[in-house]
C-alpha positions in Angstrom: 0.9 21.4 -5.7 -1.2 21.7 -8.8 -4.5 20.0 -8.0 -4.7 18.6 -11.5 -1.3 16.9 -11.1 -1.1 13.3 -10.1 -0.4 12.6 -6.4 2.3 10.0 -7.3 4.2 9.9 -10.6 6.8 7.4 -11.8 8.8 8.6 -14.7 10.8 6.2 -16.9 11.7 4.0 -14.0 14.3 1.4 -14.7 15.8 -1.2 -12.3 18.4 -3.7 -13.3 19.8 -6.7 -11.4 23.1 -8.0 -12.6 22.5 -6.4 -16.0 18.9 -7.8 -16.4 16.1 -5.3 -16.5 13.4 -6.0 -13.9 11.8 -2.7 -14.8 12.4 -0.8 -18.0 11.2 2.8 -18.5 8.0 2.3 -16.5 5.6 5.2 -16.3 2.8 5.5 -13.7 0.4 8.2 -12.7 -1.8 7.9 -9.6 -4.5 10.4 -9.1 -5.5 11.5 -5.6 -8.5 10.0 -3.9 -8.7 7.1 -6.4 -7.9 3.4 -6.3 -5.4 2.5 -9.0 -4.7 -1.1 -9.8 -1.4 -2.5 -10.9 -1.7 -5.9 -12.6 0.4 -8.2 -14.8 1.6 -11.8 -15.0 4.0 -13.2 -12.4 7.4 -11.7 -12.9 6.1 -8.5 -14.5 8.0 -6.3 -12.0 5.1 -5.1 -9.8 6.6 -5.7 -6.4 10.0 -4.4 -7.7 8.1 -1.2 -8.7 6.6 -0.9 -5.2 10.1 -1.5 -3.7 11.5 1.4 -5.8 8.6 3.7 -4.9 8.9 3.0 -1.2 12.7 3.3 -1.0 13.4 -0.4 -0.3 15.7 -0.4 -3.3 16.9 2.5 -5.5 16.0 2.7 -9.2 18.8 2.4 -11.7 17.3 5.2 -13.7 14.2 7.4 -13.7 12.3 9.3 -11.1 9.6 9.0 -8.4 7.7 12.2 -7.8 5.3 12.6 -4.9 3.1 15.7 -4.4 5.4 17.5 -6.9 8.6 16.6 -5.1 11.3 14.3 -6.5 11.7 11.6 -3.8 14.0 9.3 -5.9 16.5 7.6 -3.6 15.0 8.8 -0.3 15.3 6.5 2.7 12.3 4.4 3.5 11.6 6.2 6.8 11.7 9.6 5.0 9.3 8.4 2.3 6.9 7.0 5.0 7.0 10.3 6.9 6.2 12.1 3.6 3.0 10.1 3.4 3.7 6.9 1.3 3.1 3.8 3.3 3.1 0.2 2.0 2.0 -3.3 3.0 3.5 -6.6 1.9 2.3 -9.8 0.3 3.0 -11.7 3.5 1.6 -9.8 6.5 4.3 -8.5 8.8 4.2 -7.1 12.3 5.0 -8.7 15.6 3.3 -12.1 16.0 3.6 -12.2 19.8 2.2 -8.7 20.3 -1.5 -8.2 20.5 -3.5 -6.6 17.6 -3.8 -3.5 19.8 -0.1 -3.3 20.5 0.7 -3.8 16.8 -1.5 -0.9 15.9 -0.1 1.4 18.6 3.4 0.6 17.5 2.9 2.1 14.1 1.5 5.5 15.3 3.5 8.6 14.4 5.2 10.7 17.0 5.4 8.1 19.8 5.9 9.9 23.1 8.3 7.1 24.3 10.7 7.8 21.5 12.1 10.8 23.4 13.9 10.1 26.7 12.7 13.3 28.3 9.1 12.8 27.5 9.2 9.1 28.4 10.8 9.6 31.8 8.9 12.7 32.9 5.5 11.7 31.4 4.8 15.3 30.4 1.3 16.5 29.7 2.1 16.6 26.0 3.3 13.0 26.0 0.1 11.9 27.9 -2.1 13.7 25.4 -0.3 12.0 22.5 -0.6 8.6 24.1 -4.4 9.2 24.5 -4.6 10.2 20.9 -2.8 7.1 19.7 -5.0 4.9 21.9 -8.2 6.5 20.4 -6.8 6.2 16.9 -5.9 2.5 17.3 -9.4 1.7 18.7 -11.1 3.6 15.9 -9.1 1.8 13.2 -9.7 -1.5 14.8 -13.5 -0.8 14.9 -13.5 0.3 11.2 -11.6 -2.9 10.2 -13.7 -5.2 12.3 -10.8 -6.1 14.5 -12.2 -4.9 17.9 -13.2 -8.4 19.0 -9.6 -9.7 18.4 -7.9 -6.5 19.8 -6.3 -8.3 22.7 -5.4 -11.4 20.9 -1.8 -12.0 19.7 -1.3 -11.3 16.0 -0.1 -14.9 15.5 -3.5 -16.3 16.3 -5.4 -14.3 13.6 -6.8 -15.8 10.5 -5.1 -15.0 7.2 -7.8 -12.4 6.4 -7.6 -10.8 9.8 -3.8 -10.5 9.3 -4.4 -8.7 6.0 -6.8 -6.3 7.8 -4.2 -5.7 10.6 -1.6 -5.0 7.9 -4.0 -2.3 6.5 -4.7 -1.0 10.0 -1.0 -0.7 10.8 -0.5 1.4 7.6 -3.5 3.6 8.5 -1.9 4.3 11.9 0.9 6.1 10.1 -1.5 8.7 8.6 -0.7 8.0 5.0 -1.6 10.2 2.0 -1.3 7.1 -0.2 -1.1 3.3 0.7 0.7 0.9 -1.6 -1.1 -2.5 -1.1 0.6 -5.6 -2.2 -2.0 -8.3 -2.8 -4.4 -7.3 0.0 -6.8 -10.3 -0.6 -4.4 -13.0 -1.6 -5.2 -16.2 0.3 -8.4 -14.8 1.7 -11.8 -16.5 1.4 -14.2 -14.8 -1.1 -16.5 -13.4 1.5 -13.7 -11.7 3.5 -12.1 -10.5 0.2 -15.3 -8.7 -0.6 -15.3 -7.2 2.9 -11.7 -6.0 2.5 -12.6 -4.5 -0.9 -15.6 -2.7 0.6 -13.5 -1.2 3.4 -10.9 0.0 0.9 -13.5 1.6 -1.2 -14.8 3.5 1.9 -11.3 4.7 2.7 -10.9 6.0 -0.8 -14.3 7.8 -0.6 -13.0 9.5 2.5 -9.9 10.9 0.7 -7.3 8.2 0.9 -5.3 7.3 -2.3 -4.6 3.6 -2.9 -2.3 1.9 -5.4 -2.7 -1.9 -5.2 -1.2 -5.0 -6.7 -3.7 -7.8 -7.0 -4.0 -11.0 -8.9 -7.7 -11.4 -8.1 -9.1 -9.7 -11.1 -12.7 -9.7 -9.7 -11.3 -7.4 -6.9 -9.6 -5.2 -9.5 -12.8 -4.9 -11.5 -14.9 -4.0 -8.5 -12.5 -1.6 -6.9 -10.2 0.2 -9.3 -10.9 3.5 -11.0 -7.9 3.1 -13.2 -5.7 0.0 -14.1 -2.1 -0.2 -15.3 -0.8 -3.4 -16.8 2.9 -4.4 -16.6 4.5 -7.3 -18.5 8.2 -8.2 -18.5 9.0 -5.0 -16.6 7.4 -2.7 -19.2 4.1 -0.8 -19.5 1.7 -2.8 -21.6 -1.6 -1.0 -21.3 -3.8 1.2 -19.1 -7.3 2.4 -18.8 -10.5 1.2 -17.1 -10.7 -2.5 -16.2 -13.1 -3.1 -19.1 -10.7 -1.5 -21.5 -7.6 -3.4 -20.4 -9.5 -6.6 -20.0 -10.7 -6.5 -23.7 -7.2 -5.6 -25.0 -5.9 -8.5 -27.0 -2.3 -7.7 -26.0 -3.2 -8.0 -22.3 -5.1 -11.2 -23.0 -2.0 -12.7 -24.7 0.2 -11.6 -21.8 -2.0 -13.4 -19.3 -3.0 -16.5 -21.4 -0.6 -16.7 -24.3 -1.4 -17.2 -27.9 -4.2 -19.6 -28.9 
């Protein structure tokens, strides 16, 4: 892949529901090792765009290109295996399982997935189990989840559930994470902590595309910001550039 090319590119993506355009010729370029913000008023089409990129729903028209490959219409599991992993507005997972079990469950190449390896407990399967255990503990430590590692996910605070959602995504060895409102409903102190941890991940080479309504978080985190409104591209640039754009201000606050 050309190193100057975007890691993820959306080309003229359109998605219609019963004849109504939720997205209309949307364009998006996400550079590697950067945090790109996707903002816009409610109903702008942000989550629909994430759904099209991650394979939850197919686009009606247009293309999604990842690492130079057209992945339009791929199944969600194939897209995840290629390196695109997403989170959701409402933290998912298994509420009765512990944090540790939730993390382990999302590791790649589970030895228990193959009957032969699961029954015979081969040396290779034991090595892979040990690798997944070490990875889960390392991610829990990085996200400050070690002290709740053996607690059921249902007992976590809202902020801890957001961190667990990020941790589960990291267990899948992503090249890019699509984060859907990672600090929504989180107190300001924990929101800053989540932002700091995301910045550290990007500095280590992870690419992040995030939807967020907390503009302070967008301003502090994002290298590049794309604005959608009514399913269309409205503006893009640095946060300062889009924030001072009168068209963006009108989309958010209306005319005076």
